[in-house]
Structures are given as C-alpha cells and as structure tokens.
C-alpha positions as CSV (number, residue, x, y, z in Angstrom):
1,M,-25.5,-59.0,9.1
2,T,-24.6,-55.9,11.9
3,D,-26.1,-52.7,11.3
4,N,-23.6,-50.0,10.9
5,A,-25.1,-46.9,10.4
6,G,-24.8,-45.5,13.8
7,A,-21.0,-46.7,13.7
8,T,-18.2,-43.8,14.0
9,P,-15.0,-43.4,12.6
10,A,-11.9,-45.4,13.5
11,A,-9.3,-43.3,15.5
12,G,-6.4,-45.2,14.4
13,G,-3.9,-44.1,12.0
14,G,-4.4,-40.3,12.8
15,S,-6.8,-40.2,9.5
16,G,-10.0,-40.0,11.9
17,R,-11.7,-37.0,12.8
18,Q,-14.0,-36.3,15.8
19,A,-17.6,-35.6,14.5
20,G,-18.4,-31.4,14.7
21,T,-15.0,-30.8,14.3
22,P,-14.6,-28.0,11.5
23,G,-12.0,-29.1,9.1
24,R,-8.9,-27.3,7.9
25,G,-10.9,-25.2,4.9
26,S,-13.7,-24.6,6.9
27,N,-15.3,-21.2,6.8
28,D,-15.3,-20.7,10.6
29,N,-11.6,-21.2,10.8
30,N,-11.1,-18.7,7.7
31,R,-13.2,-16.0,9.3
32,R,-11.7,-16.2,12.2
33,F,-7.8,-15.9,10.7
34,G,-8.6,-13.9,7.5
35,G,-8.4,-16.5,5.5
36,H,-9.4,-17.1,1.3
37,G,-11.4,-20.4,1.9
38,G,-14.9,-19.3,1.0
39,G,-14.8,-16.4,4.2
40,T,-15.9,-13.2,3.9
41,K,-13.5,-10.9,2.1
42,R,-12.4,-7.6,3.4
43,F,-13.7,-4.9,1.7
44,I,-11.2,-1.8,1.2
45,P,-13.4,1.7,-0.1
46,R,-10.7,3.2,-3.3
47,Q,-10.6,6.9,-2.1
48,H,-12.6,9.5,-4.6
49,K,-10.4,11.3,-6.2
50,F,-11.8,14.9,-6.6
51,E,-12.4,15.8,-10.2
52,G,-14.8,19.4,-9.3
53,N,-18.2,19.8,-10.0
54,C,-18.2,20.6,-13.6
55,V,-18.3,17.6,-16.3
56,G,-17.2,19.7,-18.6
57,L,-14.2,20.6,-17.7
58,K,-13.1,16.7,-17.2
59,G,-11.0,16.9,-13.9
60,R,-9.4,20.2,-14.4
61,V,-9.1,21.5,-10.6
62,F,-7.1,23.9,-8.5
63,D,-4.9,22.3,-6.5
64,L,-2.5,23.1,-3.8
65,S,-1.4,19.4,-2.4
66,R,1.4,19.5,-5.6
67,F,4.6,21.0,-6.9
68,D,2.9,22.5,-9.8
69,Q,0.4,24.0,-8.5
70,A,1.1,26.9,-10.9
71,D,1.5,25.0,-13.9
72,R,-2.5,23.4,-13.0
73,F,-3.4,26.7,-12.4
74,T,-2.3,28.0,-16.1
75,K,-3.7,24.9,-17.4
76,T,-7.3,24.8,-15.1
77,L,-7.9,28.5,-16.7
78,K,-7.3,27.7,-20.2
79,K,-9.8,24.8,-19.9
80,I,-12.5,27.1,-18.3
81,C,-11.6,30.1,-20.9
82,I,-12.3,27.3,-23.4
83,Y,-15.7,26.0,-21.3
84,V,-17.2,29.4,-20.6
85,G,-16.1,30.6,-24.6
86,S,-18.3,27.8,-25.9
87,E,-21.0,27.1,-23.5
88,Y,-22.0,31.2,-22.1
89,A,-23.8,33.5,-23.9
90,H,-21.3,36.6,-24.8
91,G,-18.6,33.6,-24.6
92,G,-16.2,35.3,-26.3
93,T,-16.2,38.4,-23.7
94,M,-16.1,35.6,-20.8
95,A,-13.6,33.8,-22.3
96,M,-11.6,37.3,-22.5
97,T,-12.4,38.2,-18.9
98,A,-11.4,35.1,-17.7
99,E,-8.4,34.8,-19.6
100,K,-6.9,38.9,-18.9
101,L,-8.6,38.2,-15.5
102,T,-10.0,41.7,-15.7
103,P,-13.6,43.0,-15.6
104,P,-15.8,42.6,-18.8
105,V,-16.4,45.8,-20.8
106,I,-19.5,46.3,-22.8
107,A,-18.8,49.2,-25.1
108,V,-21.7,51.7,-25.2
109,P,-22.3,53.0,-28.8
110,P,-21.4,57.1,-29.0
111,T,-23.8,59.3,-29.3
112,P,-24.2,60.8,-32.8
113,S,-23.3,63.8,-33.6
114,G,-25.9,66.6,-33.7
115,C,-28.5,64.7,-31.9
116,G,-31.3,66.8,-30.7
117,T,-31.0,69.1,-33.7
118,D,-32.1,68.1,-37.2
119,Q,-28.3,67.7,-38.8
120,C,-29.0,64.3,-36.9
121,S,-31.4,62.3,-39.1
122,A,-34.7,59.9,-37.8
123,T,-32.5,56.8,-38.9
124,D,-29.4,57.4,-37.1
125,K,-31.1,58.5,-33.7
126,C,-33.2,55.2,-34.3
127,V,-30.1,53.2,-34.5
128,W,-28.5,54.5,-31.6
129,K,-31.3,53.8,-29.5
130,L,-31.4,50.2,-30.5
131,E,-27.5,49.9,-30.0
132,A,-27.5,51.3,-26.5
133,K,-30.6,50.0,-25.4
134,E,-28.7,46.6,-26.4
135,A,-25.6,47.8,-24.4
136,I,-27.2,48.3,-21.3
137,Q,-28.8,44.5,-21.7
138,D,-25.4,43.2,-22.2
139,K,-24.4,44.9,-19.3
140,K,-26.5,42.9,-17.2
141,E,-26.3,39.9,-18.9
142,V,-22.5,39.9,-18.5
143,K,-23.0,40.5,-15.1
144,M,-24.9,37.8,-14.5
145,L,-22.4,35.2,-16.0
146,V,-19.8,36.7,-13.6
147,K,-21.6,35.7,-10.6
148,K,-22.0,32.4,-13.0
149,L,-18.5,31.8,-12.8
150,H,-17.9,32.4,-9.5
151,A,-19.7,29.2,-8.8
152,L,-18.1,27.6,-11.5
153,V,-14.5,28.2,-10.2
154,L,-15.2,27.9,-6.9
155,G,-16.3,24.1,-7.8
156,Q,-13.5,23.4,-9.2
157,C,-11.2,23.7,-6.2
158,M,-9.8,21.0,-3.9
159,E,-10.6,21.2,-0.4
160,L,-7.6,22.8,0.7
161,L,-7.1,25.3,-1.7
162,A,-10.6,26.5,-1.2
163,S,-10.0,26.7,2.8
164,R,-7.6,28.9,2.4
165,V,-9.3,31.1,-0.4
166,T,-12.1,31.5,2.7
167,Q,-8.9,32.9,4.8
168,H,-8.0,35.3,2.4
169,Q,-8.6,38.9,3.3
170,D,-10.4,39.6,-0.1
171,W,-13.1,36.9,-0.1
172,A,-15.7,38.5,1.8
173,T,-16.0,41.4,-0.7
174,V,-15.8,38.9,-3.4
175,N,-18.4,35.9,-2.2
176,R,-20.5,38.6,-1.5
177,D,-20.4,40.4,-4.8
178,M,-20.1,36.5,-6.7
179,D,-17.2,38.4,-8.3
180,G,-15.7,35.2,-10.5
181,I,-12.8,37.7,-11.9
182,G,-11.7,38.4,-8.2
183,L,-12.1,34.7,-7.4
184,L,-10.0,33.5,-9.8
185,K,-7.3,36.4,-8.8
186,I,-7.5,35.3,-4.8
187,I,-6.8,31.7,-6.5
188,K,-3.7,32.7,-8.7
189,S,-2.1,34.5,-5.9
190,I,-2.3,31.8,-3.8
191,C,-0.8,29.1,-6.3
192,Y,1.7,31.8,-7.3
193,N,3.0,32.4,-3.9
194,F,6.4,30.6,-3.9
195,E,6.6,30.3,-0.2
196,D,3.5,28.4,0.0
197,Q,5.1,25.1,-1.8
198,K,5.2,21.9,0.0
199,Y,9.2,21.5,-0.2
200,V,11.0,24.9,-1.3
201,P,13.9,23.4,-2.9
202,Q,12.2,21.0,-4.9
203,S,10.0,23.7,-5.9
204,I,13.2,25.7,-7.3
205,H,14.1,22.4,-9.2
206,E,10.8,22.0,-10.9
207,A,10.7,25.9,-11.7
208,S,14.3,25.2,-13.2
209,N,13.5,22.5,-15.1
210,R,10.6,23.5,-16.9
211,F,12.2,26.9,-17.9
212,F,15.5,25.2,-19.3
213,N,13.4,22.6,-20.9
214,L,10.7,24.5,-22.4
215,K,10.6,23.6,-26.2
216,Q,7.9,23.4,-28.9
217,A,6.3,19.8,-28.9
218,K,5.5,17.9,-32.1
219,H,1.8,19.5,-32.9
220,E,2.2,22.6,-30.8
221,L,1.6,26.0,-32.8
222,P,4.4,28.7,-32.4
223,V,1.4,30.9,-30.6
224,Q,1.1,28.6,-28.2
225,C,4.7,27.4,-27.5
226,Y,5.3,31.2,-27.2
227,E,2.2,31.5,-24.7
228,R,3.8,28.9,-22.6
229,Y,7.1,30.8,-22.5
230,C,5.0,33.6,-21.6
231,Q,3.2,31.7,-18.4
232,T,6.8,30.0,-17.5
233,T,8.7,33.5,-17.8
234,N,5.8,34.9,-15.9
235,L,5.9,32.4,-13.0
236,G,10.0,32.6,-12.7
237,W,9.8,36.7,-11.9
238,S,6.8,35.9,-9.4
239,W,9.1,33.5,-7.7
240,S,12.3,35.3,-8.3
241,S,12.8,36.9,-4.9
242,S,11.9,34.1,-2.9
243,V,14.3,32.1,-4.8
244,R,17.0,34.7,-4.0
245,D,16.0,34.4,-0.2
246,V,16.6,30.3,-0.5
247,M,19.6,30.3,-2.2
C-alpha cells in the first residue's frame, strides 16, 4: 500500500491551488482591497451634535448656522425663561428679567409715615425694618442669579456664535460683570442682524413665508398665537431696512 499523506494536490483541470496561496475570501485580500469577508471594517465616527451644556434645556441652543437663527433665538430664550422660572430661586423675577431683557427690579418698602416720631407705631417700624432687610437680601441673591444666568446662556451658544459674541464691542464689560441680561442682548443683536444671514434672498423668503402663513395651531391658546405674531412682526421690522436695500 502506497502512503499518500505527503502527496500534493493534482494540478489538472484548473481546480487545484498551490499550497500556501490565500483563497478568494481570505482575510489578507479583504484587508488589502477593503472587502467584507471577515476583514476589519473601517469605523467612521458620527459627528456629535451640540445640544448645550444644560441638560434641562433639552437641546435648545443659540445658533448662527441656519436661516431661522432669529426664530431659534426666540424659542431658546422662551425655554430659558421657563427653566430659570422653575429651577432658580426668585424664579418669577428671573423669568421676567430674561423675557423682557431688563435688569431685575426688587421693590424696597417705603418708609412708613411718621417714622422716628410718636406717630409711627413700634409694630409698623418693626415690619418696615424686616421688609427692608429682606429686600436688601433679595437684591444680593438676584444679582448672583444674573451671574448664574450668564454662565447658563454662554453654555448654550454654538461655537460660531460664541466666537461672534466675544468680538462684540460690549463683550468685555458683560463678561467682566458676568451680566446674563447683557449677554442675551448681545446674542439677540447678532441673531436679528439681517446682514449676517447666510443667504439674504433665502432669508427674505423665509421671513415672508413665516409672516403670511402665521396661524393659530391646533392646541395653541390665543395668547400664545398673539405672542408669536408679535415676535414675527418685530423681527420683520428689525429687518425692514435691509430688505428694502436688497429688493
């Protein structure tokens, strides 16, 4: 009996393959030519979408990379008002401050009539002192909350907008004082500047389309619809001069 353990495969018929030659579906060829036969696949990381530093705002950010940057400012500002109203101390004062873009006002109780004389009772004088003390404390707390608002707003700015903010003429003062209201004013002035839109004719079309198609949504209250109307109208007035120049 002949021992065939060391015999080589037959070369006839084209069906044989020399020993050690990699096959068609081998890993070596797939790695070389980018095949899918078990080779290592190329990993392409997905670009991270910026959603801001505050989780509670759920992705509402200030952005300059889209045509609707003014609308996005309005929606993001509204979300910030709701957030600070529910999460900050003195929520009502801070929400109104952010919405109106005006410095917070803490009322100081007036001095009771006849204070320092016998006409003012000891009770009225004591109540006035306590209320004045609380008002002074409230002023200090609200001032710190405005600084906190500055950090919150800055954390919701896209990189492009943040760069533009730092180039604004009022940035040095706003950043030094950590003025949250001043920062919102800077962002609004940038977002509402018609000349800064990416494509002016498209911006005109978008603004006109929003105005003429404005209508009350299915579950929207009349007051909410009126607020959107006022915001759209104010936006149109802020752009009116630039629109006339372009058209």
